[in-house]
C-alpha positions as CSV (number, residue, x, y, z in Angstrom):
1,M,84.6,44.1,95.1
2,I,83.7,45.8,92.1
3,R,82.4,48.9,94.7
4,L,85.9,48.9,95.6
5,F,87.7,49.1,93.0
6,L,85.4,51.6,91.6
7,I,86.3,53.5,94.5
8,I,89.7,53.2,93.7
9,L,89.7,53.9,89.5
10,L,87.6,57.5,90.8
11,L,90.5,58.3,93.2
12,A,93.3,57.4,90.9
13,Q,91.3,60.1,88.2
14,S,90.9,62.8,90.8
15,L,94.8,62.4,91.5
16,A,95.7,62.2,87.8
17,A,93.5,65.0,87.1
18,Q,95.8,67.6,89.0
19,G,97.9,70.2,87.3
20,V,102.1,70.8,88.1
21,L,103.5,74.6,88.3
22,T,107.5,74.5,87.1
23,G,109.9,77.4,87.2
24,K,112.4,79.5,88.5
25,L,112.6,83.0,91.0
26,Y,115.6,84.9,89.4
27,D,116.8,88.5,90.1
28,A,116.0,90.8,88.1
29,A,118.9,92.9,88.3
30,G,121.3,90.5,87.3
31,G,122.0,89.0,90.8
32,D,123.3,85.4,91.8
33,D,120.9,82.8,91.2
34,Y,121.3,81.1,94.4
35,L,118.8,82.6,97.0
36,D,120.2,85.2,100.0
37,D,117.0,84.0,102.4
38,A,114.5,80.9,102.5
39,A,111.7,81.1,99.5
40,M,108.2,79.9,98.8
41,I,106.2,79.4,96.1
42,G,102.1,79.5,96.6
43,A,98.8,79.8,94.3
44,V,95.5,80.5,95.2
45,A,92.5,79.3,93.5
46,L,90.4,82.5,92.5
47,P,86.5,82.5,92.2
48,E,85.7,83.5,89.1
49,T,84.1,86.9,90.0
50,S,87.4,88.1,91.6
51,P,89.5,90.7,90.1
52,P,92.2,90.0,88.4
53,F,95.4,89.0,90.2
54,N,97.5,91.7,89.4
55,E,94.8,94.2,90.7
56,L,94.5,92.2,93.5
57,T,98.2,92.7,94.3
58,A,97.8,96.7,93.8
59,T,96.1,96.3,97.2
60,Q,96.2,94.5,100.6
61,W,97.3,90.8,99.9
62,Q,100.6,90.2,101.6
63,E,99.2,89.4,104.9
64,A,96.9,86.9,103.4
65,F,99.3,84.7,101.1
66,T,101.6,84.5,104.4
67,A,98.4,83.2,106.2
68,L,97.2,80.6,103.6
69,S,100.9,79.6,103.6
70,T,101.2,78.9,107.3
71,G,97.4,77.6,107.9
72,E,96.5,80.3,109.9
73,E,93.2,82.2,110.1
74,L,92.7,84.5,107.7
75,T,92.2,87.8,109.5
76,V,92.6,90.1,106.8
77,P,91.0,89.4,103.2
78,L,93.0,89.0,100.1
79,G,92.5,92.4,98.6
80,G,92.0,94.3,102.0
81,E,89.1,96.7,102.4
82,I,89.3,97.8,99.0
83,A,88.5,94.5,97.1
84,P,88.2,91.8,99.8
85,V,88.3,88.5,97.6
86,T,87.9,84.7,99.4
87,P,90.1,82.0,97.5
88,T,88.5,78.4,97.2
89,G,91.8,77.1,97.5
90,S,95.5,77.5,98.6
91,Y,99.0,75.4,97.6
92,F,102.5,76.0,99.0
93,H,105.9,74.8,98.9
94,E,109.4,75.8,99.5
95,I,111.7,76.6,96.8
96,E,115.1,75.2,96.1
97,G,118.4,77.1,97.0
98,D,119.2,77.6,93.1
99,G,115.5,79.7,93.1
100,T,114.0,76.4,91.3
101,F,110.4,75.1,92.1
102,R,107.7,72.5,91.5
103,L,104.1,73.1,93.2
104,E,102.0,69.9,92.6
105,G,98.5,68.9,93.3
106,L,96.9,72.4,91.4
107,P,92.9,72.3,90.4
108,L,92.6,72.1,86.5
109,N,90.6,74.7,85.2
110,Q,90.8,77.5,87.6
111,R,92.0,80.7,88.1
112,L,95.5,80.3,89.8
113,G,97.6,83.6,91.5
114,V,101.0,82.8,92.0
115,A,103.4,84.5,94.1
116,A,107.1,83.7,95.5
117,K,108.4,84.6,99.4
118,V,111.7,85.7,99.9
119,G,112.8,86.6,103.2
120,D,109.5,88.7,104.1
121,V,108.3,89.9,100.8
122,W,105.9,88.0,98.5
123,W,106.8,88.5,94.7
124,P,103.6,88.3,92.0
125,L,103.6,86.5,89.0
126,R,101.9,89.4,87.1
127,S,99.5,86.7,85.2
128,E,97.2,84.4,86.3
129,V,97.8,80.7,85.6
130,R,95.0,78.5,84.5
131,L,95.7,74.9,83.7
132,A,93.3,72.6,81.6
133,G,93.4,69.6,78.9
134,A,97.2,68.9,77.8
135,G,98.5,72.0,79.5
136,V,98.5,70.4,83.2
137,E,102.2,71.2,83.7
138,Q,103.4,75.1,82.9
139,E,106.6,76.8,83.7
140,V,106.8,80.0,84.7
141,R,109.6,82.6,85.6
142,I,109.1,84.7,89.2
143,P,111.4,88.0,89.0
144,Y,112.0,89.9,92.0
145,F,115.0,92.1,93.5
146,R,117.1,92.1,96.5
147,L,116.4,94.7,98.8
148,G,118.8,96.6,100.8
149,A,119.5,99.8,99.0
150,D,120.9,102.5,101.4
151,P,117.9,104.3,102.9
152,A,119.7,107.6,102.8
153,S,120.1,107.4,99.2
154,V,116.4,107.5,98.3
155,K,114.8,110.6,97.8
156,I,111.1,112.1,96.6
157,E,112.2,113.9,93.1
158,K,109.1,115.3,92.7
159,Y,106.1,116.1,94.7
160,H,102.9,117.9,92.6
161,L,99.7,118.7,93.5
162,E,96.6,119.6,91.9
163,A,93.1,120.7,92.7
164,G,90.0,121.4,90.7
165,A,86.3,122.3,91.7
166,S,83.2,122.4,89.8
167,L,79.7,123.8,91.6
168,R,76.4,122.4,90.8
169,A,73.2,122.6,91.5
170,D,72.3,119.2,92.4
171,L,74.9,119.1,95.2
172,R,75.0,120.7,98.4
173,F,78.5,121.2,98.9
174,G,81.5,122.6,96.3
175,P,83.5,119.4,95.5
176,I,87.2,120.0,95.6
177,T,89.3,117.1,93.5
178,V,92.9,116.7,94.4
179,L,95.6,115.3,92.7
180,E,98.8,114.0,94.4
181,T,101.9,112.5,92.7
182,L,105.1,111.3,94.3
183,R,108.2,110.3,92.2
184,I,110.6,108.4,94.8
185,T,114.0,107.6,93.1
186,N,116.6,104.6,93.7
187,P,120.3,105.0,92.4
188,D,121.5,101.7,93.9
189,A,122.3,99.5,90.8
190,A,122.1,96.2,93.0
191,F,119.4,96.7,95.5
192,A,115.8,97.8,95.8
193,A,114.8,99.8,98.6
194,M,111.5,99.3,100.4
195,V,109.7,102.3,101.2
196,T,106.4,103.4,102.7
197,V,104.1,106.2,102.2
198,E,101.2,107.4,104.4
199,L,98.5,109.7,102.6
200,D,95.3,110.3,104.4
201,V,92.6,110.6,102.3
202,L,89.7,113.4,102.2
203,V,86.4,112.2,102.1
204,P,83.4,114.0,100.7
205,P,80.3,115.4,103.0
206,G,77.5,113.1,104.0
207,M,80.3,110.0,103.2
208,S,82.5,108.3,105.8
209,A,85.8,106.5,105.8
210,R,83.9,102.9,106.2
211,N,82.2,103.5,102.8
212,L,85.0,105.0,100.7
213,P,86.4,101.6,99.5
214,G,82.6,101.2,98.1
215,M,83.1,104.3,95.8
216,Y,86.4,103.6,94.7
217,G,86.5,104.8,90.9
218,S,84.6,107.9,91.5
219,Q,85.5,109.5,95.0
220,L,88.8,107.4,95.0
221,V,91.5,106.3,92.7
222,Y,95.3,105.6,93.2
223,M,97.9,104.1,91.3
224,Q,101.8,102.8,91.8
225,G,104.2,102.2,89.1
226,W,107.6,101.7,88.5
227,N,109.9,102.1,85.9
228,A,111.6,98.2,86.4
229,T,109.4,96.4,83.9
230,P,107.7,97.5,80.2
231,P,103.9,98.3,81.1
232,A,101.9,95.2,79.4
233,E,99.6,97.1,77.2
234,K,96.2,96.1,75.6
235,S,94.4,97.5,72.4
236,F,91.6,99.5,73.8
237,E,88.2,97.7,73.8
238,E,85.4,97.6,75.8
239,G,86.3,94.7,77.1
240,A,88.9,96.1,79.4
241,A,86.8,99.2,79.8
242,T,86.8,98.4,83.5
243,A,90.4,97.4,84.1
244,W,92.0,98.4,87.2
245,T,88.8,99.1,89.4
246,F,89.3,96.0,91.6
247,G,85.6,95.2,90.9
248,T,84.0,98.1,91.8
249,G,83.2,99.4,88.1
250,G,84.4,102.6,88.8
251,G,82.1,103.8,91.4
252,M,78.8,104.8,91.9
253,H,77.3,104.9,88.4
254,G,79.8,102.2,86.5
255,G,78.5,98.6,85.5
256,K,80.2,96.1,87.9
257,P,83.0,94.2,85.7
258,V,82.1,90.0,84.6
259,Y,85.0,88.1,84.5
260,G,85.3,84.3,83.6
261,P,87.0,81.4,84.2
262,E,89.9,82.2,82.1
263,A,93.2,83.6,83.4
264,Q,92.8,87.3,83.8
265,A,95.4,90.3,84.3
266,S,94.4,93.8,83.8
267,P,96.9,95.9,81.1
268,D,98.9,99.1,82.9
269,N,97.3,101.2,80.0
270,W,94.0,100.7,80.7
271,H,94.5,102.2,84.3
272,G,93.1,105.7,84.5
273,L,96.1,107.3,86.5
274,N,99.0,105.9,84.3
275,G,99.6,108.3,81.6
276,D,103.4,107.5,81.7
277,P,103.9,105.2,79.4
278,M,107.4,103.7,80.9
279,L,105.6,102.8,84.0
280,A,104.3,99.4,84.9
281,M,102.1,98.3,88.1
282,V,103.8,97.6,91.0
283,G,102.4,94.4,92.6
284,A,105.0,93.6,95.5
285,G,104.5,95.2,99.0
286,N,101.1,96.0,100.0
287,T,98.8,99.0,100.0
288,V,97.0,99.0,103.0
289,Y,93.5,101.7,103.2
290,R,93.5,102.2,107.4
291,I,90.4,103.5,108.9
292,N,91.0,105.6,111.9
293,P,89.5,106.4,115.2
294,S,88.1,109.3,115.0
295,P,84.6,111.3,116.5
296,S,83.4,112.0,112.8
297,G,84.6,108.5,111.2
298,R,85.4,110.3,108.4
299,S,89.8,110.1,108.9
300,A,91.3,107.2,106.6
301,T,94.9,106.6,105.6
302,L,96.3,104.9,102.5
303,V,99.4,103.5,103.5
304,F,102.2,102.2,100.6
305,T,104.7,99.8,101.4
306,R,106.5,99.3,97.8
307,P,109.6,98.4,96.6
308,V,111.9,100.8,94.6
309,P,113.9,99.5,92.0
310,P,117.2,99.2,91.4
311,A,118.8,101.5,88.7
312,R,118.9,100.1,84.9
313,D,121.3,101.5,82.6
314,G,122.2,104.3,84.5
315,V,118.9,105.6,85.6
316,P,118.0,105.5,88.9
317,G,115.0,102.9,89.5
318,A,111.5,105.1,89.7
319,L,108.5,104.3,92.1
320,E,105.7,106.8,91.2
321,I,102.6,106.8,93.3
322,R,99.6,108.9,92.3
323,L,96.4,109.6,94.2
324,V,93.3,111.1,93.3
325,H,90.9,111.7,96.1
326,K,87.5,114.3,96.6
327,G,86.8,116.4,99.7
328,G,84.1,118.9,99.7
329,V,83.3,122.7,101.4
330,L,79.3,122.7,102.0
331,L,77.1,126.0,100.7
332,A,75.7,127.1,103.7
333,T,79.8,127.4,105.4
334,P,81.3,128.5,101.8
335,Q,84.2,130.0,103.8
336,G,85.0,126.7,105.0
337,K,88.5,124.8,104.4
338,I,89.6,121.5,103.8
339,A,93.1,120.5,105.1
340,V,95.5,117.5,104.6
341,E,98.9,116.8,106.8
342,R,101.8,115.9,104.4
343,M,105.1,114.0,106.3
344,F,107.7,111.7,104.3
345,N,110.4,109.6,105.3
346,Y,112.6,111.0,102.8
347,D,113.4,114.6,101.5
348,V,111.2,116.1,98.6
349,V,113.9,117.7,96.5
350,E,111.1,119.4,94.5
351,A,107.3,120.3,95.4
352,T,105.0,122.0,93.1
353,A,101.5,122.7,92.8
354,S,98.9,123.5,90.2
355,V,95.2,125.0,91.5
356,A,92.2,126.0,89.6
357,L,91.3,130.0,89.7
358,D,88.0,129.7,91.9
359,L,90.5,127.8,94.5
360,E,93.2,129.1,97.2
361,L,95.9,127.2,98.2
362,T,98.3,127.4,101.3
363,G,101.4,124.8,102.2
364,L,102.8,125.7,105.6
365,V,105.5,123.8,107.0
366,E,105.0,123.0,110.7
367,G,107.4,124.5,113.1
368,A,109.8,125.9,110.3
369,H,107.0,128.9,110.0
370,R,108.1,129.0,106.4
371,R,106.2,128.0,103.0
372,L,106.1,125.3,100.9
373,Y,105.6,126.7,98.0
374,G,107.6,130.0,95.7
375,S,105.5,132.3,94.7
376,P,102.7,132.0,92.5
377,T,101.8,132.7,88.9
378,H,98.2,133.0,87.8
379,E,98.2,131.5,83.9
380,G,95.2,129.5,83.6
381,A,95.8,128.5,87.3
382,H,97.5,129.1,90.2
383,Q,101.4,127.5,89.5
384,F,102.9,127.2,92.4
385,P,106.7,126.7,91.8
386,S,109.4,125.2,94.1
387,N,110.5,127.1,96.8
388,P,113.6,128.8,95.4
389,E,114.9,129.6,99.0
390,L,115.1,125.9,99.6
391,A,116.8,122.5,98.5
392,P,115.2,120.3,99.3
393,D,111.7,121.8,99.3
394,L,111.0,119.4,102.2
395,L,113.0,117.5,104.8
396,A,112.7,114.1,105.7
397,G,110.4,114.0,109.0
398,E,109.2,117.7,108.4
399,K,105.6,118.0,108.4
400,V,103.3,120.6,106.1
401,Q,99.4,121.6,106.2
402,L,98.1,122.0,102.9
403,V,94.6,124.1,103.2
404,L,92.5,124.4,99.9
405,G,89.2,126.7,99.9
406,F,87.4,128.4,97.4
407,G,87.9,132.1,96.6
408,A,85.6,135.0,97.1
409,D,84.0,134.7,93.7
410,A,83.1,130.9,94.1
411,Q,81.9,131.7,97.7
412,K,79.1,134.2,96.5
413,Q,78.2,131.8,94.1
414,M,77.6,129.2,96.7
415,A,75.9,131.2,98.8
416,A,73.6,131.9,95.7
417,L,73.0,128.1,95.4
418,E,72.6,127.4,99.4
419,A,70.0,130.6,99.1
420,R,67.8,128.9,96.1
421,A,68.1,125.5,97.2
422,T,66.9,126.4,100.8
423,G,64.0,129.2,99.3
424,E,66.0,131.9,101.3
425,A,66.5,135.1,99.8
426,P,70.1,135.5,98.5
427,P,72.2,137.5,101.4
428,I,73.2,140.9,100.9
429,D,77.0,141.3,99.8
430,A,79.3,142.8,102.5
431,P,81.0,145.9,102.2
432,T,84.2,144.9,100.5
433,E,87.4,145.5,102.9
434,T,90.8,146.9,101.4
435,K,92.7,143.8,100.4
436,P,96.8,144.1,101.2
437,E,98.6,144.5,97.9
438,P,100.5,140.5,97.7
439,G,103.7,140.2,98.6
440,L,103.4,142.9,101.6
441,D,103.1,140.8,104.6
442,Q,103.2,137.4,103.6
443,Q,104.3,136.2,107.0
444,A,101.0,138.0,108.3
445,L,98.8,136.2,105.8
446,F,100.6,132.9,107.0
447,L,100.1,133.2,110.7
448,G,96.2,134.2,110.2
449,L,95.9,130.6,108.1
450,A,97.5,128.6,110.6
451,I,95.3,130.2,113.5
452,V,92.1,129.3,111.9
453,F,93.1,125.9,111.0
454,G,94.4,124.9,114.8
455,L,98.0,124.3,114.1
456,A,99.7,123.6,117.0
457,F,102.6,125.7,117.1
458,I,100.5,129.0,116.6
459,G,98.0,128.0,119.0
460,A,100.5,128.8,121.6
461,L,100.2,132.6,120.1
462,I,96.4,132.9,120.9
463,A,95.2,134.6,123.9
464,T,93.0,131.5,126.0
465,V,91.0,133.5,127.8
466,R,88.1,130.2,127.9
467,L,85.0,129.4,129.8
468,P,85.3,127.1,133.0
469,R,85.8,123.2,131.5
470,D,82.5,122.2,132.6
471,K,80.5,124.9,130.6
472,Q,82.8,124.3,127.8
473,L,81.6,120.7,127.4
474,Q,78.3,121.0,128.0
475,R,78.0,123.3,125.5
476,L,80.1,121.3,122.6
477,A,77.6,118.4,124.1
478,E,74.7,120.1,122.8
479,L,73.6,119.8,119.2
480,P,71.1,121.7,117.3
481,A,67.6,120.8,116.6
482,S,67.0,122.6,113.5
483,R,69.1,123.7,110.4
484,R,69.2,127.2,111.1
485,E,70.5,126.8,114.5
486,V,73.1,124.8,112.6
487,I,74.5,127.6,110.8
488,E,74.3,130.1,113.8
489,A,76.2,127.4,116.0
490,V,78.7,127.1,113.2
491,A,79.1,131.4,112.9
492,A,78.8,131.4,117.0
493,L,81.6,128.5,116.9
494,E,83.7,130.3,114.4
495,K,83.4,133.4,116.4
496,D,84.6,131.8,120.1
497,Y,87.4,130.4,118.3
498,K,89.2,133.2,117.3
499,E,88.4,134.9,120.2
500,G,90.4,132.7,122.2
501,A,87.7,131.2,123.8
502,L,88.1,127.8,122.4
503,P,91.4,125.5,122.3
504,A,92.1,124.6,118.9
505,R,90.8,120.7,119.4
506,A,87.6,121.2,121.1
507,Y,86.8,123.3,117.9
508,Q,87.8,121.1,115.3
509,D,85.7,118.4,116.8
510,Q,82.6,120.5,117.3
511,R,83.1,122.0,113.9
512,Q,82.9,118.8,112.5
513,R,80.3,117.5,114.5
514,L,78.2,120.4,113.3
515,L,79.1,120.0,109.6
516,N,77.8,116.3,109.9
517,R,74.5,117.7,111.7
518,L,74.0,120.2,108.9
519,V,74.4,116.9,106.1
520,E,72.3,114.9,108.1
521,F,69.3,117.8,108.2
522,D,69.6,117.9,104.2
523,A,69.9,114.5,103.7
524,R,66.7,114.2,106.0
525,A,65.1,117.0,103.5
526,K,65.5,115.1,100.7
527,E,64.2,112.2,101.7
528,E,61.2,113.9,102.3
529,D,61.1,115.9,99.1
């Protein structure tokens, strides 16, 4: 009897030691208190080692919350590929029609991430909750926006590309860093617009799409901010130095951040890309890191599905996406290029670019046979203005190919670095060819660059005198057995392609295989040293 009494007492104490979260879900644009759709409140208990909840909501998290709320198996982890986290518990309940809620049975002294679902979208509470001691019941308010703005009124007001490079003797490739900025606006004063932007990301030589997330902070950084709410700021102190690293510590040489049992929230002003003091980080929606099937294993895409907030005080709502990613050109093939394609679901009103003087940039709109940018100026960098002949610069659904490579002087420096690294004699400079004056035949210049990179609409213009298919396949399947043979094979491949002896797809696939082989030889030589 006494034993039974003790068990009941322990159970009663356990039930009493539970927290309660109450509060209200409200339309931040000032709409009706009563909800248009069914809504749910949810909380997940986070381990002490987890990145702050507001960092997790900047990654892929919508599917995880939906699965947890329905008791389904968690196929996509909270935080996705970049910041996977396993919650230690989850708690969900329906929200009343007027937006009020009460969530009971929450654990004490644990970090809790809280979000409310309206329709199909989860809207997060930015700061974590921790119920402890006398604070076993806490009240919060969770803002959201009704969706439904006219998609035709949504515009990409600005698309800006910056590129820089720095040649180093300790690398066998020339790194190229690309920063892209998109500013998307919504003039509707009552409704937000959910938009999707897909951006293929560059992968540095020697890396794969699979291991790129582990290099977040050094090879890949992104942010999405909006002007709907003031940014959360914090004074600059050592404890916040790893904010917005998703637990990676900033990449290769960054120390792992240390969290703890207290409620966490990263300040917006400590995000490395948030230079605009008017932007707060967006939590609603998803950012998915997608690995694409490819022969080289080096194809990946970031898919941003985020709301553009309603206009406020006559100022359009704005969502700004910024992405830093890195590619590179092998020193053994200094004439090589890196290329990305961009196609958006919304008109791009203004497209501009700024590229370091040792780099060259070309932007071609596929199918339209026209350039994306206006004529560049050369004041400290190659400055590409908006195309004065077009408004907007890029129509929704149009595809543009952006090609970056090193200029002639940088290529010579790369060849010298490669010669020193391999112990070979420096190459003899070829006679300098007379270059046409700028502006004499811009269309021919763009056409030539397009041929080199195998654009589909140019491929039809190439003379296609090709080897028999079985010989092509046999030749492409063979990989050289030495580093010198790889370099010779790259040169032969370029020659065959320019003469029309190979289709564009076969050329691209084999070139990537050869470059991967070259990286393999270099890595092996480094290990032996």
